[in-house]
Each structure stands twice: as structure tokens, then as C-alpha cells.
N, C-alpha and C positions, 0 to 999 in steps of 0.2 A: 699142575705146573704151568697151566695156560698154553699146552701143546708146544712145550720146548721153548717158549718165549722168555721165561724167567731165567736169568744168568745163574749158573751152577752155585756160585758162592753166595747166593741170596737164600740157597735152601737152608731149611732149618736144621737139619741134621749134619751140616758141615762142621768140621772141627772148629773149636771155640776161637782159635787165633785167626781163622780166615773171617769168621763173623766180625771179630774185633777190628781187622785190617779193613774190612768193607765198611763199617760203621765209621772209622776214622776218615777213610777216603771220602765217604759221602758227606761228612761233617766239613771237611775242607772244600769239597766241591760246592756246597751250599754257601759258604763264606765267599769263595771266589765269585759265584754268581751274584751275591748280593753287592760286592764291590763293583763288578762289571755293570750291574743295573744303577748304582749310584753314578758311575762315570757317564753312563749313557743319558742319564737324567740331567746332568749339568746343563748342556745346551737348551733343553726345553725350560728349566727353571730360569736360566738367564733370559730367554725370550719373554717369559711370563713376567719376569721382574721389569724388563724394558717397557712391556705393554702397560704395566701398573704405573710405572713412572710417567708414561706418556698421558694416561688417563689422568693421572694427578695434576700434571701441568694444564691439561685441558680444563679440568674442573675449576682450578685456581684462577685461570683467565676468564672463564664463562662467569664465575661469580662476581668478579670484578666489574665485567661489562654490564651484567644484568643488575648489579646492585645499586641501591640508592646511595645519597651522599654520606649517610651514617655508615653504611657498609664499606664505601671506598676509603672514608677516613680510618675505619678499623684496620685497613691493610698497614697503616703506619702506626696507629695507636691501638694496641690490643684492647678489645672489649669496649671500644666506644660505642659501638651500635647497642651493646647490652646496657651500658650505663644510661644512654639517652632514651632508652625505652623502658626504663624502670627495673631491669634485672641487675640490681646493684651489686649483690654478692658475686654472680658469675663475672660481671664486668671487672669488679675489683680484683678477682683472682687472676683473670687474664692480664690486667694492667700491671699487677704486682710481679707476675712471672716475667714480663718484658722489662720492667724497671729494675729488677735484681740482675737480669742478664747484662743489661746495659752498664750497670755499675760494676760488675765483675769484669766485663771487657775493658772498661776504661781504667780501672785500677790494678788489674792483674792479667787478665787474659790476653789482651792485645799485644802487650810486651813480650810475654813468654811464647806466644805464637809467632811472633816475628823473629824471635831468636832461635826457633826450633831447627832452622837450617844449619846454624853454626854451633848451637848448644852453648853460646856464650863465648866471649873472647877477652874478657878482663879478668884475670885470675886474683887470687888473694894478695893483698898488699899488706906487708908488715912494715910499720914505721914507728916514729916516736909517739904518735897518738893512738897506739894500739893496733890491733888487726882489723882490717876492713875487708870483708869479703864482697866483692862487687857482683860477680856472677856464679852461680852454682848450676853446673851442667844438669845434675840429676833433678834438682827442682824445676828447672826450665823444662826438661823432658816430661816430668809428671804433670806440671800444670799445662803444658801445651796439649798433651793428650786429653786432659780433663776438659780443656778448652774446645777441642774438636768435638768431644762427646756432647758438651753443652750446645755447641752450634748445631748438631744433628738434632738434638732435643728441641731447640728453639725453632728449627725448620718444621718439625712436625708440629709443634705448638702454633706456628704461624698459619699452617694450613688448617689445623683444627679450629683456630680462631675465626678464620673466614667462614668455615662451615657453620659454626655456631651462630655468628652474626647474621649471615644470610639465611639460616633457618628462622631466626627471630624475625627477619624482615618478611619472609614468606607468610608466616602465621599472622602477622599484623595485616598484610595485604589481603589474606583470606578471611579477616575478620575473626580470627580465633584468639582467644586470650593467652597471654604469655604466662610462664609458670612464676608464681611468686617466690619470694626468698624462702618463706616456710615450706612450700612445696619442694623447692630444690634441696633443702636440708633433709625433708623426709625421704626424698629419692635417694640421697646419698647414703642413708642409713637403712634402706629397704632394698628397692630393686637395684640400686647401684652400690649396694654394700660390698660386693666383692672388689670393686674398683677402689673404694675407700680404704679397705683393709690391706689390699696388696700394694698399695703405692709405696709405703716405707720398706717392705721386704724387697721390692724390686729395686728401689734406690740403693739399698744395702748391698744387693748383689752386683749392682753396677760399680759401686764404690770399692767394695771388698774384693770381688772377684774379677769383674771385667777390666777395670782400670789396671790393677797389677799385672793381670795377664797380658794386656796390650804393652804395658812398659816393659815387661820381661822380654817380650819378643823383640821390641826395639832396642833394648840394651844388648841383644846378641849381635847387633849390627854396629856397635861401638867399640872402642878400646878401653872401656871402663874397667880398671884394675887398680891395683895398689898404687902404681906409679901415675895414675890419672884419676885419683879419687877426688871427690868434692872436698872443699876446705883445704886441699893441698894443690891440685891442678885441675883444669878443666879436661874433659874428654871430648872426642870427636866421632863423627861417623866414619867407619872403615869398611862398610860393605860386608862382604862374606868372609873377611879375613878370620874372625873368631871361628866360624864353621870350618875353615881349613886347618886351623890350629887343633881344634878338637878331634876332627875326623881324619886328619892326615899328618900334619907337621909335628905338633907337640905331643898330642895323645892318641895318634892313629892306632897304636896297638892296644893301648890300655882300654879306650872306649869300648872295643869289641870284646875284650875279655871281661869287663864289668857287665856288659849287656848279657853276655852268655851265662855268667854266674847269676844275675839278677833273674833270668828266665828259669834256670835251673832251680834257684831257691824258691821262686814263686810256684813251680810245679810241685816240688816236694813238700813245701809248706802248706799248700792247699790240700793235696791229695792225701798226705799222711794223715793230716787232721780229719779229713773226711772219712776216710776208710776206717781208721781206728775209732773215731767217734761213733760211727755207724755200728761197729762191732760191739762197742760197749753198750750202746743202746739196746741192741738185739739181746745181749746177754742179760741186761737188766729187766728187759720186757718179758723174758721167759717166765711162764707160769710157775715153774719149780723154785725160782729165785724168791727168797724171803727178804723182808726188810727193804723194799724197793725205794721207799722214801729216804732211808738212811744212805743207801748208796748214791742216790741222786745228790743229796746234800753234800756228801763228801767231795763230789766233782765241782759242785757249784761254789764251794769255798774257794777253790782255786781262782775263779774268775770274779770273785767278790772284791779282790784287792786291785788296786790300779796297776796298770802294766809296768810302769816304771819301778815301783816298789818290788814286785816280785822279780823282775828282771835284774835289778841291782842285787837282790838277795842271792839270786842263782849265780851271778857273777862273782860274788864274794865266796859262795859256797864252793865253787869249782876253781878259785883262783890259786895261783902259784907264782911267788917271787923268788926266784933263786939268789938274787942279790942280797936280799934281807933275810932269806932262809924262812919265809913265811909261806904258808900254805893254807888253803880253805879247809872247811869242815869236813869235806868228803875225803880229802887225803888223810886227815886225822883218823876218820872212821875205818878206812882201810888198814891204817897202821895199828890201831888199837884192837880191832875186832878180827882182822884177817891176817895180821902179821906181814903186811906188805910194807917194807921199809923204804921203798922208793917213792918220792913224791912224783906225781904225774901232772905234767903241764897239759891241762885238759883242753884249753883253748889254743894250744900250739903257738902262743905269742913269743915265747923265748926261743924256740928252736925253728921258727918260721915254717910251721907245718899247716899249709892251707887246708889239706883234706880233713885233718883232725878238727880244726877250728869250724870249718863249714859243717862237718857232721854234728858237732856239738850245738851249733846254733839251730839246726834243724830238729834235733832232739829236745832241746829246751823249748822250742816252739811248739813241738808236738804236746809237750806236758802243758803248756799254757793254752793253746788253742783247742785241744781236743774236747773239752767240756762244752764248748759252744756248739759244735756239731752233734755231740751226744744228746743235748737237751732238744735241739731242733728236731734230730731225727726220732728221738723217743716220742715226741708229740705226734709225729707223722705215723709211727707204728701203731699208736694207740687208735688212729682213725682209719687203718685199713680195714675194710669190710671182712669180717670173719668168714662170710659166705664164700668169698674168693678161696680161701684156704681149704674150707670144707669140700668145695667142688673139686679142687685139685687133688685132695686126698682120695675122693672117690674115683677119679680118673687115674689114680695110681702114682701121682707125682710124689718124689721124695723130697726131703728137706732141701737139697741143692737146687732141684728144679723149682720148687716153689720160691726160693730166693731169687734164682735168675729170672723167672717169669712174672712173678707178682711183687715181692718186696722191693728188689732193686729198681725196677722200672718206675714203681710208685713213689719211691724216694727220690729218684732222679728227676722226675716230672715236677715235684713240688720244689726241690732244693736246686733245680738247675740254675735259675737266676742268681741264687744265693752263691753257689759255687763259682759262677763266673765273676761276681763282684768281689768275692773273697780273693780269687786269683789277681784281680787288678789291684785290690788293697794290698796283697803281699808284694807286688811290684814296688809299692811305695811304703813298705813296711819299715819305717825309720827306727821304732823303738827297739825291736829285738836286736838288730845289728849295732845299734849305737851303744846301748847299755851293756851288752855282752862283751863285745870285742872291739868297739870303737873303729871297725873297719879292719882291724889288724887280722893276723900278722903282716908286717910290712916288709916286703922283700927289697924295697928301695928307700934309703934314708934320705930325708930332706926333700924339699920341693913339695908339689901338690899331687904327686902321683898316688893313684888309688891303692888302698890295701887290698888283700886277697879276699876278704869277706865283705868289701864295700859293695853295696847296691848303688844304682845310679843316684837315688835320692840322698844317701849317706855321703857319697863322694861330692855331690852338688853342695852339701852343707859344709863339708871341710874346705872346699874351694872358695866359698863365699864368706863363711862366718868364723870357723875356728883356725883358719890359715893366718899366719903372720903376714903373708903377702897374698891377699885375696884376689881372685880372677873372677870378677863379676861377669864380665862378658862371656867368658868360656862357661861359667856356671849357667848363665842364661841360655846357652846353646844346649846344654845338658837338660836343663828344665824343660825346653821345647821338645827335645828328643824323648824325654820321659812321658811327656803330655801325650805325644802322638802315639806311643806305644800303649799307654793306658786308655786312651780314647777308643783305639782299636778294639780292645777286649771289652771295654765297657759299653760301646755302642754296637759296633758291627756284630761281634759275636753274640752279645746279649739279645739282640733283635733276631738272630738267626737260630735261637734255641727253640725247642718244641714247646717249651712252657709258654712262650710268648706267642708263637704261630698258632698253637692249638689250644689256646686257653679255653677252659671249661668243656673240653671235649675228651679228657682222659677216660678211659674205660678199663 
């Protein structure tokens, strides 16, 4: 025991619940320490960023002072030094980048950037000659954000252009030959192949992910809703008014209720699938079980169909409509085979039973998601060294002790990252809730209040897409809130797991 230095609840023979509490406490302690280290690192990173910016300005000015006339002209005309020194391909690419940016700014970017502060001031005009839409706040916002991103990119290209031209000048002054066009092409498809291949994916990420994310954040600071929608009205900047609406004034109680159910759902949806899938894998992996391939195939069939097909099928299977006296196949089975004459409202939509609806979506999700864990766990079980089990049997360990000391730690070490990402995915698990209950049952009729099975992501969808009076700014606030929660689990918790910290060290 290290002369009494080890705390009592770390002792191996303590009750299982004490060991579990200690593990949970240690886990949250590690997460807290990681968050604290991130906070402490912010000033250092800001200082390093400032130093890097200062060095960049110094180098930018140094190259201009030491550069010849070709280099100095290149500060205004991209690639001029390369073109006049025979590097035609590189010079044309730099010049084309500048020319396209100038054209964009003249015909589109400058105007939208100028109106970003007001988001437009001339609304739609309906007259004898048709409808004329002068300003569109959403387009102004999108194109102004795109303009800012392009300006940052051009700032980077401006600095890179000076480096390229000055490097060419230095080579000429040192009597070294410049790379020919053929050599530049060969470099792009050999040593620089990674840059050539990754340019398009990076541009795709910027356009499809970064641009919408920034616009979503900015929309949260506007009054963009049904009454201020483009093609009907303009919308304006309102500061933190939407945040006050979501977290206090309009949806103050609802948002925390939805968040609580979202976390509960994510916990149950993740860990029921994990433990039941692990149990099935262990059963099928037993040596006494015959037809292992057949049993695996039975469960694989469940995940072979698209999610929305199976979920819609299950929704109809358990459905019940008292108005039309129609019920799903499961109620008919109970009536025909078991003599139960009462139709059961399995999803609690007609009697507003949240507990029943929430239980059913967890059960259906278990049937849908359990095979994924089973297949992953089955592959892990087949790769656990048999020598570990033989040694434990010699030492007198029973099946329970072998599971606690060998099987479960091995599975958790390999599947820890997957378990965390599955939890994060369940926070945003739109399909199960939308196709089974649609967010219901609804205890409040009318408006955009959430249903009792709504997750943050399904409520966001109803606020912005399926509502007759969409609330885009409030939806943007919920989107930001969901992003922060998902990022916490996807980044902080993931990086604090033993699978990442102790990679390739499991014994």
C-alpha cells in the first residue's frame, strides 16, 4: 500500500460502487484539469500569435526594402517578378488570383461588405411592373462574410506572393537557376502532391462548413424570423436579444427541459446499445455457440437498411390513431394472438404520455443501434490474447473476475473513442426522434414550443424549417448552444480518454 499513502478507496478489494465512484470522480477531475489547462494556455497562445504577427510585418517590410524593382512592383501586381524572370506558370497563377479577387470586389464584394452594418435598407417593392427586390439581408450577410474570408485569404496570398518573388530574386542574385515550368508541374505532382490534392477539400470545408457556421453565429445576433424574412422584410442587428429570448424571456424553461432530455437520451441511447451489444457479442463468441455466422448475419440485416426506412416502419408498426380507429401491426398481433382487446398508444401521442414516448424511442433505438456495437465488440473479443484468460484461470479467477479484469478493460480501451463519438452523435440524433414521434407528444398546442421528446436538434428543425412562423435567429442560438455541447464531448472528453493519452501502451 506504499506505507499508507494510497487512499483507502483506491484499494482493489473495496466495494464495487466505491471503485465506480472513484473512477467517475477521477474522470471529471481529469476533464476539469484539461479545461483549466486550456484556460491557462490562452494568454500564452495570444502572446505567440502577436509575436508571429509582428514577425510577419517585419518580414513583409524587410522584403520590400531589400527587394529590387521587380519585387517592389510585385507588391502591387502579384507575380510580376516571376513573370519577368521566366517563371510564367507561377506568375500567371498569382496574377490570376489577384485579378479574380479584384473582379469579385468590384462587382459583388465591396457593395455587400459596405451594407453589412445595416444589412440593407431598401425593402421589396411591389408595383405595376412586378416585384423588385432591392436588398436581401440574408444575401448581404452571406456575401459579406464570404468577402471577409476572401480578404483574409488574399492577405495571406499577398504575403506569400512577396516571399515567392523575393526568393526568386535571391536565387538570381546567387547565380542559381530558377525552376522551369516543367519542374514546377513535376513538383506539384510529386513533392508538393499533398498540397495539390488538398486544395479542393480545404476549399470545400471553408464553403460548406466554415461559412455556414459563421453565418449561423451572426444570425443569432439579428431579428431574422417570419416577420423579418428576406423577400418580405429586411432584418437588423439586435445584439443579444435572441439569446435573452431563448434562455430567459420566451423559452427560458423549455430550453433547459429539452437540454435535460437530450443528455438523458444521449446517455441511454449510447450505453444501452453499448452494453447490450457487448453482451450479444460475448454470447455469440462463446465456444459452445453454434452457427456463429448465422447469428451475426441476423443482426447485420438490421443495419443493412437505411435508418429512415426502418424507423418509419417501426413508427407504423407501433402506431395508434384513435380518431380513425387505426392501429399498427403490433396491436393487431396482441389482439389476435394474446386476446388483448385494448389498443395501446405506444408512443403516448394521444394521451400526452412523455415517459412512454421516451421509453419507446430508447427501446427502438436499442434495436436499431445494438448490432453496430455487437459487430465492433465481436472483432475485439476475437483479438484478446487467449494467454490472458489461461493465466487468470491458473490464478483462480472466475468468469466475473475475468470479465472485470481482462475483457471489459480491453473493450473499453479500444472502443473508448467510439463510445465518446457515439454519445456526441446521439446528442444530434435527428432521425430517431423525427421519424418515430416527430418530437411529440406535445403538451402545448400552437407556437414553436418543443415537444416532450424533442432534442435540441429536432426542436431547431421545427423552429426554422417545419414551422409556419419560423424563428431563424432563435434557431441559430440553439444551434450555437448545441455546437458548444457537442464540441465539449467531441474534443475535451475525447482527448482526455485513456485510449488517446496511452495509445499503444495497453497491457
